[in-house]
C-alpha positions in Angstrom: 70.4 74.5 69.2 67.9 71.8 68.3 66.1 71.9 64.7 62.6 72.4 66.9 64.0 75.3 68.5 65.7 77.1 65.6 62.1 77.0 63.9 60.9 79.2 66.6 63.6 81.7 66.2 62.8 85.0 63.9 65.0 85.8 61.1 66.5 88.3 63.2 67.4 85.9 65.5 69.2 83.7 62.8 70.7 85.9 61.4 72.3 87.0 64.7 73.1 83.6 65.7 74.8 83.1 62.4 76.7 86.4 62.7 77.9 85.7 66.2 79.4 82.3 64.2 80.9 84.3 61.7 85.1 83.5 61.5 85.4 87.1 61.4 85.9 88.8 64.6 84.4 92.3 62.9 81.1 90.7 61.8 80.9 89.2 65.3 81.7 92.8 67.0 78.8 94.3 64.9 76.2 91.7 65.4 76.9 92.1 69.2 76.5 96.1 69.0 73.0 95.6 67.3 71.9 93.1 69.5 72.2 95.9 72.4 71.1 98.5 70.3 67.9 96.8 69.7 67.6 94.5 72.2 64.9 91.1 71.9 64.4 88.5 74.2 64.9 85.9 72.0 68.4 87.2 71.3 69.9 86.7 75.1 70.2 82.9 74.6 72.3 83.1 71.7 74.2 86.1 73.4 75.1 84.0 76.5 75.8 80.9 74.8 78.4 82.5 72.7 80.0 84.1 75.7 81.2 80.6 76.5 83.0 80.2 73.5 84.1 84.3 71.8 87.9 83.9 71.5 87.9 87.8 70.9 88.1 89.8 74.4 86.6 92.9 72.6 83.6 90.9 71.2 83.0 89.4 74.8 83.0 92.8 76.1 80.3 93.9 73.4 78.2 90.9 74.4 78.3 91.5 78.4 77.3 95.3 76.8 74.6 93.6 74.9 72.8 91.3 77.3 73.0 94.6 79.8 70.5 96.2 77.6 68.1 93.4 78.1 66.0 93.1 81.0 67.2 91.4 84.2 64.3 89.1 84.4 65.6 87.5 81.0 69.0 87.7 81.3 69.9 86.5 85.0 68.7 83.2 85.0 70.4 82.1 82.1 73.7 83.7 83.2 72.9 82.2 86.8 72.7 78.7 85.1 76.0 78.9 83.0 77.6 79.3 86.4 76.7 75.7 87.3 78.6 74.3 83.7 82.1 73.0 83.5 82.9 75.6 80.8 85.7 78.3 82.5 84.9 80.8 79.9 81.4 80.4 80.7 81.6 80.7 84.4 84.0 83.9 83.9 82.0 85.7 81.5 78.8 84.7 83.2 80.2 86.2 86.4 81.4 89.7 84.5 78.4 90.4 83.2 76.2 89.6 86.4 78.6 92.3 88.0 77.7 94.6 85.2 73.9 94.0 85.8 74.2 94.7 89.3 71.5 92.5 90.0 71.1 90.8 94.0 70.7 87.7 92.7 74.4 87.6 91.5 75.9 87.9 94.7 73.8 84.8 95.9 75.4 83.0 93.5 78.8 83.9 94.1 80.1 80.9 96.0 83.2 80.1 98.4 83.7 77.6 95.8 83.6 80.1 92.9 85.9 82.6 94.6 88.4 79.9 95.3 87.7 78.3 91.6 91.1 76.6 90.1 91.1 78.6 87.1 92.5 81.9 87.4 90.0 83.4 85.0 87.2 82.4 87.0 88.1 83.4 90.4 89.4 86.6 89.4 85.9 87.2 87.8 84.2 86.2 90.7 86.6 88.6 93.2 85.4 91.6 90.9 81.7 90.5 90.8 81.6 89.9 94.5 83.0 93.1 95.3 80.8 94.9 92.7 77.7 93.1 94.5 78.4 92.2 97.9 75.6 93.4 99.8 76.1 96.1 103.4 77.3 94.1 106.3 78.7 90.9 104.3 82.2 92.8 103.2 84.2 91.7 106.0 83.4 87.9 105.6 84.0 88.5 101.8 87.6 89.6 102.6 88.3 87.0 105.0 87.6 84.7 101.8 89.5 86.6 99.6 92.4 86.7 101.8 92.4 82.9 101.4 93.8 83.5 97.8 96.7 85.9 99.1 99.7 85.0 97.3 98.3 83.3 94.3 99.1 83.1 90.9 101.4 85.6 88.8 101.9 89.4 89.2 98.3 90.0 87.3 96.1 87.9 89.6 97.5 89.1 92.8 97.5 92.5 91.4 93.5 91.7 90.6 92.9 90.3 94.1 94.7 93.3 95.6 92.2 95.3 94.0 89.3 93.8 95.1 90.9 93.7 98.9 91.4 97.7 98.6 87.7 97.9 96.9 86.3 96.7 100.1 87.8 99.5 102.1 88.0 99.3 106.0 86.3 95.8 105.7 89.4 94.1 104.9 91.6 95.5 107.5 91.3 92.5 110.2 91.4 89.8 107.1 94.6 91.5 105.7 96.1 91.9 109.3 95.9 88.5 110.2 96.7 87.2 106.8 100.2 89.5 107.2 101.0 87.6 110.0 100.7 84.1 109.4 100.8 81.6 106.6 103.5 81.1 103.8 106.1 84.1 102.9 104.2 84.9 99.6 100.9 85.4 101.3 102.3 87.4 103.9 104.1 89.7 101.4 100.9 90.0 99.2 99.1 91.1 102.2 101.4 93.5 103.4 101.5 95.0 100.0 97.7 95.4 100.0 97.7 96.7 103.0 100.1 99.4 101.8 97.5 100.3 98.8 94.6 100.2 101.1 96.7 103.1 102.9 97.7 104.8 99.8 96.2 103.4 96.7 98.4 105.4 94.5 101.7 104.1 95.3 101.2 101.4 92.4 101.1 97.5 93.0 105.3 97.0 92.4 106.6 99.7 94.7 104.0 98.0 97.5 105.1 94.5 96.7 108.8 96.2 97.1 107.9 97.8 100.8 106.2 94.5 101.7 109.3 92.7 100.7 111.6 94.9 102.5 109.1 94.9 105.4 109.3 90.8 105.6 112.8 91.1 105.6 113.2 93.5 108.9 110.2 91.0 110.4 112.0 88.0 109.6 115.7 89.4 110.7 117.3 88.4 114.2 115.8 91.0 116.8 119.5 92.5 117.3 120.2 93.0 113.3 116.3 94.1 113.2 116.7 96.6 115.9 119.7 98.4 114.3 118.3 98.7 110.8 114.8 100.3 112.4 117.1 102.7 114.6 119.0 103.7 111.1 116.4 103.8 108.4 113.7 106.1 109.1 111.7 104.5 106.3 111.3 100.9 108.6 108.0 100.0 108.8 107.1 98.0 111.7 
């Protein structure tokens, strides 16, 4: 922030900026809480700027809450601007905050590039935000894009993607059915596990992966062996 900009800030905004840069996370948390409890337009730029480099999860969450307490007319343009920056945390937090605000402008900013971002946290935030903001009639297309990411990352990343697809409900059926029969084994297994979760959200992700691997083994087994297993296993999933 330049000196000329600083001169135009009220003392309250200057104190907020200083508190959000304090080395003590508790001080930063209280500052974000106070900014949300007594919103002022001049706080928005300071809050958004801090989102880009705040290391503490709980403080970031409070920053998001504080931003949701401010008018969308002020917050959304700045958050959309953050999506154009090169900083991964800035993009991820902006997406998260846009999903909480719920403004339709957030949807138009969630591009295919963000949904397939090479940074896992940015992509995961984009998946969640897209499902929260998707307008009527666009869910099936969104599911098709999300399906391109099946098999990506570690367990937590895959769980996040499955939850996003489950959140789309029946709109994800076609994309998951196609993904279950094409691509590499990891993507197919992930697709089948997500199909299990769509049918039974209470099953649990790990149990769904186990069932998906068993299904994959049967699908890829020689016909004679698979037929024998299917005849003797009442739980065989075809």
